[in-house]
N, C-alpha and C positions, 0 to 999 in steps of 0.2 A: 162078541167071541173072545179074542187078542187082552180086544181092552177086558173085560174080569175076569179074565186068568191072571192078568200083570195086577190087578188088584188087592186078587186074593194069594195072590205067593210075595208080591214080594215085600208086606209086612215081614211075614212068619220068618223069609231070608235074609231082610234084615235085619232078622233082632238074633240071627247065628253071625249070618257076620261082627256085629257087635260085641255079642262072647267071642266068638276070635280075635278078636284085633286085644282083646281087654286081658283076653289066659297070654295071647303073645305079649301085648305087654308088660305084664303081670312078669310073667318069662322072664324077656329078656333082663329086664331091672333086676329078679333072682341072677341072676348066672351074671351079668354085669360088675352086681355091688358082693356076692355073696361069695359065688363058686368057681368064679374067676381069678380075684381078687386072694380070695385065702385060700383053694387049694391047689390051681391051675398057674398060674399068675412067677413071676418072675423074682416076687416078693412072700411069698409063698409061707420059706420055713422061720420067717424073721417072727422074733418075737413077740408078742400080742394074746390076749384072751380065748381061751380055746370055741367057746359058741361064739362064734361067728351070728348069727341073729340075734339074739342075748346082748352081742357090741357093741352092731348097728342100733340097736334102739336104747340102749344109752350115751351115745354118742350127741344123740340129735336131739337126747330129752338133756343133756346139758348144758349144748348149744343153744336152746331151746329158754333155757334159766340164766343166759349166759357167765354161771360157771366154766371157768377157765384150771381151778386145780384140779380138773383129772385128767388134765395132761401132765402137770408136776405127778402124781399119781403115779400114771403109765409108767413115767420114766427110775421110779423110785420101785414100781415094782416087777419092772420087771426089765432092767435094764436102760444103757444112753441108745440102742437104735431099738426102735418100736414099732411097728407098722401098726402105722394110727387108722388111714381106712387108702381101702380106691391104691391107687396106687402114689398114696403118701406115705412117708416112714417121718417120725419124731424122732428128733435127733437132738440130747444134753447132753454136750459133752463140750466146754470150749476150746479143749484143742481141733474135734473139728471148726470151729467156726474159720479158724482161719484159709481154709480147703474150700467151703460153701458161701462164706460170705463176701464173695469177691464178683469184679465184672463177670469171670469168665461161667457162675452160675445165675442166669438171667431170674428178675423180680418172675412172680407170678401174676398167672390174673389177679390175682388176688389185691393186690394194691390198688384198679382200677377204680374197686368200691370207692376209692377216695379221691377221684377226681374231682373238678370242682368248675363248673361252669362246662363243663361238656372236653373242661381241657386238665394233660396231665401236669399235674406241682415236684417240685423238684425233690418229694415223699415218694408222689404216688407213677412218679414215670417209670415206666419198664425200659421201651429204647437206651442202649449206653447212651448212641448220641448226644441225644434231645436234653440227656439229663447231665452231662457233664458241661455243656452247653450252660444250663440255666444253672446249678450250679459255681460255674465258675461268673454269673452278672449276681448271687443273691450270696454269694458267705460272705463278699465285701459289708455286710449290714451287717455283720456277727463279728466284725473284726476289735482287737483292743480300743483302737480309737473310739470308731463309733461306741461301743460297749460307753465307755466312759464319762462317754460325750451323755449319755440319756443315763446315768448312775442318777445323778440329780433328780428327775426325772420319775424315775424308780422309786423314790425312799422316801420324796415330795408326795408325792396320790399315791402309794404302795402303802406306807409304813407309816408317816406319819397323820396319812388324810383318815387311816381308818385307825389311828390311838385319836385323833381331834375327835373323829364320832363318836368314838365309844365313851369319850370321857366328858362330850358335851351331849349324851341319850341319859350317861348318870347323873350329870350335874341339874339337866331342864327336871330327873323324873319322870323319865317313865319308867327308865327298868333299870335294873341290873344285872339283865338274864337276857343273854346274849347266843344266837344260832354262829357258832364260830366258823361252821360248814359250805352256811350262808358268806358272809359277810366274806374268806378266801376265796369265793367265787368273786363276787360283785366286786373287791377294790383287784384281783388279776385284770377283771376283764377290764377295768378302767385303766389300769396302768399301759397295756397289749393294747387296745385301742389307740388311746393317747399315741401310743412309740409307733403301733403298723397303720392305724388309718386317721391321724392325726388332729382328733377328736377324743375329747373326755365326756363319756357320759354319765357322770354321779354316781352310776348304779349303787354303790356307799351308801350313801347319805337321799339317796332318790328310790324311794320301795316300788311306786310304779315304772320308772325305766326299767329299775332292778329286773322286776316279772317277766314287763314287758320285750325284754332284751335274751334275759333269761334263757325266758320259756322260748323264745327262738331257735337256742343251741341246742337246748332240749329238744328240738327241733330232729336236731340235727344228729343226734346222736341214737332217736329211733328213724332213722331215714339211712342210716348207716348200718343195723341191723338187715334193712330187708334189703339193704344190695347183698351185702356180704350172704342174704336166704333166697334175694330171690333177682337173680342177675341180672332180668329186663327193666327193674326199680334203675339202674344204672341211670334211663330216661328221663327221669324225675330232680329235676332241680335241688339244691339245699334245701331248707328252708332259711337262710340266713345268707342267701344270694340275693333275693328281694332284699332285704335288711340292708346291706353292707358294699353289699355293688358301686350304689352310685355314690355314693359318700364316698370313697376311695376317690374314686372320677374327680368329685370335687374337691377334692383334696392337694389333689395333683394337677387340676387345671389352677390352684391359690396358689402351689409352689413355682409358677411361672412368672413371677413377682415376688414371691413373698419364701425364700425357700428356709429351710430350716435346718433342725441336726440333731434327726432325730433316724430310727428306721424305718419307718419310708420316702424318705429323704436319700435315704443309701440306695434306692433301689431305682428313688426315679433316678440315681447321678449315674448310675453303676454300667460302664461301657468294656465292653471287651477289648482292651488296646493292639489285638492282632485284625477282629474283622471287622472295629467302629459297632455290632449290634450291641441295641440295648436294648432290655425289658420293654414289650410290651403293654401298654394301659388296662390290660385282658390279662393278662401276663402278671404283672404288676399285685393287682384286683384279687386273682385268683391267692398268689403267694400267702398277701397279708389275713383272707382267710384264713390260710390253713393254717396258720403261725394261730390265730384267734383258736383258732378246735381244739388244735394237737397243746395250746399252751396253759388254757385256760383250765382244762380242768385236770391234769399233772400234776400243777405246780398248790390248786386248790385241795387235792387229792392229799398230797406229801404234808402240806401243812397241817392241815386237818388231824391227819394219823399220826403225825409228830408230837405237835399237844394233847393229845391221846393215850398214845404209849409212856406221853413224860408224867401227865397226871396218872398214871398207874402203874409208875415206878416213884417213888416220892426221894428214894435215893441216888439216884441221877437228874433231878430236877431238881435236886440241891446242887449240884456238882453244874451244873450249867445255868445256873439263874448265878450261882457266884461267879464263875467266871464269867461273864456278863458284864455283872457289876462292878466288877473288879476291873477289869479292860476299859469299862467304858463308864466312868460312872454319874458325869455327864444327862438327868435326862433329856437339856433342849440343841445338844450336838447333833448334828447328823455322823451315822458311822458309816465311814469310805468303808468297801466292798474288798475293797484290798486285804485291809487291814486288819476285817475281819476273820477273812478267809486262813490270815495269819495267827492272831491273837483264838479263833473262837473252836478250840478242837476237839471237844464234848458238845457240840452249840454242830461242828460239824458231821461226826460221830454217832448222831441219834440220828440227824437226816437221813447219814446213807442207811446205818440199820434200819429206819420207819420204812425207805423204796428198798429192800433188802426185804422187811416182814411183807412190805406192801407196794406190789410195784404196781405205777401207774399206769401202766399200758400189760397188766399179764398177754400168753397168746401165742401165740405163733406169725412167724417172718417167713410168712414157706417163699422156696428159689424154685426152682425149674433146673435138673440136671440133663444140662446137652445132649447133642443125642448122640449112641456111643460111647457115654460115660465122659468121668474128668481123671485123670490121677493125682 
């Protein structure tokens, strides 16, 4: 009798419990996302759009589309301080940066989305002590001496290598039309992998290699998006880890008896003068992969947008072209970086303007206000 009662009673009661739970969850989300931050919390009086439901929907649709321009538009519409959502405030003022862009305002958990191999990198590290320790060991790789040593490699593989490929392709009669966006990615990839992995994959001239490795890095971009939207996705490794980690380890092993002069070697040799501590092989690998991921798209995108804008502005194109030909008339001689920086003012201005119009990494870099605030 009891068992038959339970069988007849539980299903209806079960659905009631589920219904109550769903209503409770929806109510909690509505309170925590809308009611408290917009009407009750400490940020309730900050400027923002007046309709919170419509505004939250707008924010999530823009994020899903990958559109960051709405962040700038909010600042233009509502001022340098805007209640973005939840407990997040959008700041857009150069004067404010000197206050919040310091160690006193800790990086938010957003940065952990950039961890590689489950390890923090120089860019993603949140803890001040760890960041300072790694920074001390990584920065020598970008000293004036190291950069001077790799200048020829950058020129040979990046600049001259790309020119050689385009010229040989035209001479062979294959085509005289090129996808510069793709080629800039390949060229940048070849330079960075040579400097930080010790291996040049020749993706500029080898389309199969380009498809394989660049598709792998495209997978990293998708994974990054999922990590930001779904925090549990951080437990899944980046696709590039399988592609490059062992390559870095193999080249570290080879360098034991055959050292070189590049960024990888600098990371291997770097040592804390006070503690004698060095980077582990795992730390070297994740820093190298971070340099590739961070450097390839940003460089290739900047070059592409600069070419695009120069072609759209023939007067500026003529100024840049004339300046380069006057300063470096011999096409067979390499162009030293320092001389180019001091002599090619119009080219430098074009690059800077391109980065201003088309930021290579749009979006916010969130910081956490310390408990009790900071004056």
